[in-house]
N, CA, C and O of each residue as an XYZ file, in Angstrom:
380
protein
N      82.877    111.956    132.869
C      83.379    110.628    132.604
C      83.275    109.792    133.873
O      83.478    110.278    134.985
N      82.968    108.583    133.677
C      82.853    107.703    134.814
C      84.161    106.954    135.036
O      85.100    107.043    134.245
N      84.188    106.230    136.114
C      85.359    105.460    136.464
C      85.653    104.387    135.402
O      86.813    104.124    135.086
N      84.608    103.779    134.863
C      84.808    102.697    133.884
C      85.439    103.227    132.610
O      86.308    102.566    132.042
N      85.031    104.392    132.148
C      85.653    104.935    130.928
C      87.065    105.389    131.190
O      87.926    105.239    130.324
N      87.333    105.944    132.368
C      88.708    106.303    132.695
C      89.603    105.055    132.737
O      90.736    105.074    132.257
N      89.079    103.984    133.313
C      89.868    102.753    133.398
C      90.088    102.191    131.993
O      91.174    101.698    131.688
N      89.082    102.260    131.152
C      89.239    101.767    129.772
C      90.289    102.600    129.010
O      91.096    102.036    128.271
N      90.287    103.882    129.177
C      91.288    104.731    128.517
C      92.696    104.419    129.004
O      93.627    104.332    128.203
N      92.854    104.252    130.308
C      94.184    103.932    130.826
C      94.623    102.557    130.340
O      95.799    102.360    130.033
N      93.702    101.608    130.265
C      94.043    100.278    129.768
C      94.457    100.339    128.305
O      95.392     99.647    127.903
N      93.780    101.154    127.501
C      94.160    101.322    126.101
C      95.530    101.973    125.962
O      96.334    101.548    125.132
N      95.804    102.995    126.760
C      97.103    103.635    126.718
C      98.211    102.645    127.129
O      99.268    102.586    126.500
N      97.955    101.899    128.159
C      98.941    100.904    128.590
C      99.154     99.831    127.533
O     100.288     99.409    127.302
N      98.078     99.381    126.884
C      98.219     98.363    125.833
C      98.988     98.921    124.653
O      99.836     98.229    124.090
N      98.705    100.178    124.260
C      99.467    100.805    123.185
C     100.956    100.839    123.543
O     101.799    100.506    122.709
N     101.280    101.231    124.753
C     102.690    101.344    125.165
C     103.356     99.958    125.156
O     104.496     99.839    124.706
N     102.695     98.941    125.628
C     103.274     97.613    125.714
C     103.501     97.015    124.319
O     104.552     96.443    124.032
N     102.490     97.166    123.471
C     102.629     96.616    122.101
C     103.667     97.410    121.311
O     104.415     96.829    120.526
N     103.722     98.701    121.501
C     104.754     99.513    120.828
C     106.146     99.118    121.299
O     107.067     99.044    120.487
N     106.318     98.867    122.579
C     107.599     98.393    123.091
C     107.956     97.031    122.502
O     109.108     96.791    122.141
N     106.963     96.134    122.405
C     107.210     94.828    121.777
C     107.623     94.994    120.316
O     108.473     94.253    119.822
N     107.018     95.972    119.619
C     107.361     96.238    118.230
C     108.802     96.714    118.111
O     109.545     96.278    117.232
N     109.176     97.602    119.000
C     110.568     98.111    119.007
C     111.561     96.981    119.291
O     112.612     96.909    118.656
N     111.240     96.115    120.226
C     112.129     94.993    120.538
C     112.223     94.025    119.377
O     113.295     93.472    119.129
N     111.131     93.804    118.658
C     111.179     92.933    117.466
C     111.995     93.576    116.366
O     112.698     92.879    115.634
N     111.917     94.911    116.232
C     112.762     95.587    115.224
C     114.255     95.432    115.570
O     115.084     95.252    114.677
N     114.582     95.501    116.831
C     115.968     95.317    117.248
C     116.424     93.896    116.944
O     117.541     93.692    116.470
N     115.572     92.917    117.211
C     115.918     91.524    116.890
C     116.069     91.327    115.372
O     116.939     90.584    114.918
N     115.228     91.987    114.615
C     115.344     91.917    113.173
C     116.650     92.515    112.693
O     117.264     92.010    111.753
N     117.065     93.564    113.323
C     118.298     94.267    112.917
C     119.550     93.487    113.298
O     120.474     93.358    112.495
N     119.581     92.958    114.541
C     120.820     92.332    115.013
C     120.745     90.817    115.087
O     121.680     90.176    115.566
N     119.650     90.236    114.620
C     119.480     88.793    114.710
C     120.653     88.028    114.117
O     120.993     88.249    112.955
N     121.277     87.143    114.867
C     122.481     86.496    114.373
C     122.202     85.503    113.226
O     123.097     85.233    112.426
N     121.010     84.974    113.137
C     120.723     83.994    112.101
C     119.492     84.399    111.327
O     118.750     85.297    111.725
N     119.286     83.715    110.203
C     118.118     84.025    109.395
C     116.820     83.595    110.087
O     115.773     84.215    109.904
N     116.904     82.546    110.869
C     115.723     82.120    111.626
C     115.241     83.163    112.614
O     114.040     83.384    112.769
N     116.199     83.806    113.285
C     115.838     84.886    114.206
C     115.176     86.028    113.457
O     114.216     86.616    113.955
N     115.665     86.349    112.287
C     115.078     87.442    111.530
C     113.698     87.099    111.021
O     112.825     87.965    110.973
N     113.480     85.841    110.637
C     112.142     85.425    110.202
C     111.146     85.542    111.339
O     110.046     86.064    111.157
N     111.527     85.056    112.511
C     110.647     85.125    113.665
C     110.366     86.578    114.086
O     109.254     86.915    114.491
N     111.395     87.426    113.980
C     111.212     88.843    114.311
C     110.253     89.506    113.321
O     109.423     90.322    113.722
N     110.354     89.173    112.059
C     109.471     89.726    111.069
C     108.019     89.280    111.307
O     107.087     90.076    111.195
N     107.853     88.014    111.630
C     106.504     87.513    111.948
C     105.959     88.196    113.207
O     104.781     88.550    113.260
N     106.799     88.377    114.203
C     106.387     89.063    115.418
C     105.995     90.511    115.134
O     105.055     91.032    115.734
N     106.711     91.154    114.225
C     106.371     92.522    113.860
C     105.002     92.604    113.169
O     104.252     93.557    113.378
N     104.691     91.614    112.361
C     103.349     91.584    111.760
C     102.257     91.416    112.818
O     101.217     92.071    112.754
N     102.498     90.542    113.780
C     101.539     90.357    114.869
C     101.386     91.627    115.699
O     100.274     91.994    116.077
N     102.496     92.296    115.982
C     102.429     93.534    116.750
C     101.720     94.629    115.966
O     100.942     95.387    116.545
N     101.968     94.731    114.676
C     101.256     95.720    113.849
C      99.779     95.454    113.838
O      98.970     96.380    113.900
N      99.420     94.189    113.759
C      98.019     93.840    113.788
C      97.401     94.224    115.147
O      96.279     94.728    115.202
N      98.119     93.988    116.206
C      97.635     94.381    117.529
C      97.474     95.891    117.678
O      96.506     96.363    118.275
N      98.419     96.638    117.135
C      98.306     98.108    117.202
C      97.117     98.611    116.413
O      96.444     99.553    116.832
N      96.850     97.987    115.263
C      95.694     98.386    114.457
C      94.397     98.045    115.169
O      93.453     98.834    115.140
N      94.333     96.892    115.802
C      93.131     96.526    116.554
C      92.912     97.469    117.716
O      91.783     97.884    117.980
N      93.998     97.816    118.422
C      93.869     98.783    119.525
C      93.411    100.144    119.022
O      92.627    100.824    119.684
N      93.895    100.538    117.859
C      93.477    101.803    117.279
C      91.986    101.770    116.942
O      91.275    102.750    117.162
N      91.521    100.660    116.416
C      90.110    100.499    116.140
C      89.244    100.559    117.392
O      88.160    101.142    117.378
N      89.725     99.957    118.470
C      88.997    100.023    119.729
C      88.968    101.434    120.244
O      87.930    101.904    120.710
N      90.106    102.132    120.169
C      90.187    103.502    120.701
C      89.288    104.455    119.899
O      88.672    105.350    120.477
N      89.208    104.271    118.584
C      88.391    105.155    117.765
C      86.955    104.698    117.688
O      86.092    105.479    117.288
N      86.671    103.491    118.045
C      85.310    102.994    118.050
C      84.788    102.665    116.640
O      83.580    102.709    116.408
N      85.661    102.344    115.725
C      85.257    101.987    114.365
C      85.505    100.517    114.115
O      86.404     99.912    114.699
N      84.695     99.951    113.239
C      84.858     98.535    112.912
C      85.623     98.314    111.624
O      86.106     97.207    111.384
N      85.746     99.316    110.802
C      86.390     99.156    109.504
C      87.882     98.872    109.627
O      88.478     98.256    108.743
N      88.481     99.319    110.718
C      89.898     99.134    110.919
C      90.254     97.664    111.173
O      91.385     97.246    110.927
N      89.303     96.899    111.655
C      89.543     95.470    111.913
C      89.787     94.701    110.629
O      90.501     93.697    110.633
N      89.196     95.164    109.514
C      89.429     94.542    108.240
C      90.892     94.775    107.796
O      91.498     93.889    107.193
N      91.434     95.913    108.081
C      92.834     96.177    107.787
C      93.729     95.214    108.587
O      94.742     94.730    108.083
N      93.340     94.949    109.824
C      94.135     94.006    110.627
C      94.093     92.594    110.048
O      95.086     91.867    110.087
N      92.956     92.223    109.522
C      92.871     90.892    108.888
C      93.702     90.815    107.619
O      94.305     89.779    107.338
N      93.742     91.870    106.866
C      94.575     91.901    105.655
C      96.048     91.804    106.028
O      96.807     91.079    105.385
N      96.455     92.535    107.067
C      97.838     92.475    107.516
C      98.167     91.076    108.045
O      99.287     90.600    107.859
N      97.215     90.415    108.698
C      97.461     89.061    109.177
C      97.692     88.109    108.015
O      98.591     87.270    108.072
N      96.890     88.228    106.961
C      97.070     87.342    105.803
C      98.380     87.624    105.098
O      99.103     86.691    104.747
N      98.699     88.881    104.886
C      99.981     89.214    104.228
C     101.164     88.790    105.083
O     102.181     88.347    104.550
N     101.050     88.916    106.390
C     102.153     88.519    107.271
C     102.391     87.023    107.218
O     103.539     86.579    107.209
N     101.326     86.241    107.183
C     101.466     84.784    107.123
C     102.124     84.377    105.827
O     103.073     83.593    105.836
N     101.639     84.895    104.709
C     102.141     84.524    103.390
C     103.609     84.972    103.242
O     104.439     84.222    102.728
N     103.920     86.188    103.694
C     105.307     86.652    103.541
C     106.267     85.877    104.436
O     107.407     85.630    104.043
N     105.837     85.500    105.605
C     106.691     84.710    106.502
C     106.980     83.326    105.907
O     108.112     82.846    105.960
N     105.963     82.700    105.350
C     106.160     81.392    104.727
C     107.054     81.528    103.510
O     107.955     80.711    103.319
N     106.832     82.535    102.684
C     107.676     82.716    101.488
C     109.109     82.975    101.842
O     110.015     82.397    101.242
N     109.336     83.852    102.824
C     110.699     84.163    103.237
C     111.409     82.936    103.831
O     112.588     82.699    103.569
N     110.664     82.163    104.634
C     111.252     80.949    105.224
C     111.600     79.923    104.142
O     112.641     79.269    104.208
N     110.736     79.792    103.168
C     111.051     78.864    102.030
C     112.268     79.342    101.250
O     113.103     78.542    100.828
N     112.357     80.664    101.062
C     113.488     81.191    100.329
C     114.789     80.954    101.064
O     115.802     80.609    100.457
N     114.757     81.143    102.393
C     115.980     80.950    103.159
C     116.379     79.468    103.197
O     117.562     79.142    103.101
N     115.388     78.570    103.337
C     115.683     77.162    103.443
C     116.057     76.526    102.103
O     116.994     75.730    102.043
N     115.340     76.866    101.027
C     115.524     76.171     99.751
C     116.181     77.015     98.674
O     116.678     76.469     97.688
N     116.197     78.306     98.832
C     116.802     79.171     97.824
C     115.820     79.634     96.754
O     116.163     80.499     95.947
N     114.619     79.088     96.725
C     113.596     79.553     95.819
C     112.233     79.477     96.503
O     112.063     78.772     97.498
N     111.276     80.205     95.960
C     109.966     80.247     96.566
C     109.007     79.285     95.853
O     108.258     78.534     96.477
N     109.065     79.345     94.530
C     108.170     78.539     93.727
C     109.004     77.434     93.072
O     110.034     77.703     92.453
N     108.559     76.227     93.212
C     109.301     75.077     92.643
C     108.879     74.815     91.223
O     109.391     73.894     90.588
């Protein structure tokens, strides 16, 4: 192994650790968030972190198919965040 591949592996491990820590912190905010707005933002942050973890996994494994899963999670995260925010603000999702 060369220096570049070792550096890439260490960078991937560090990125995994940082994004996993961010995910844990978002889970804590979701659990103890004092208001509904905090919980909505924590849920959206958890979707972004999950997407980041999946992208990092795809980079580590060297496959491209995993990136499609990240796009699906991004779409579902956006729609669910908007639906939950509308439910909290208006009491219903569909008018």
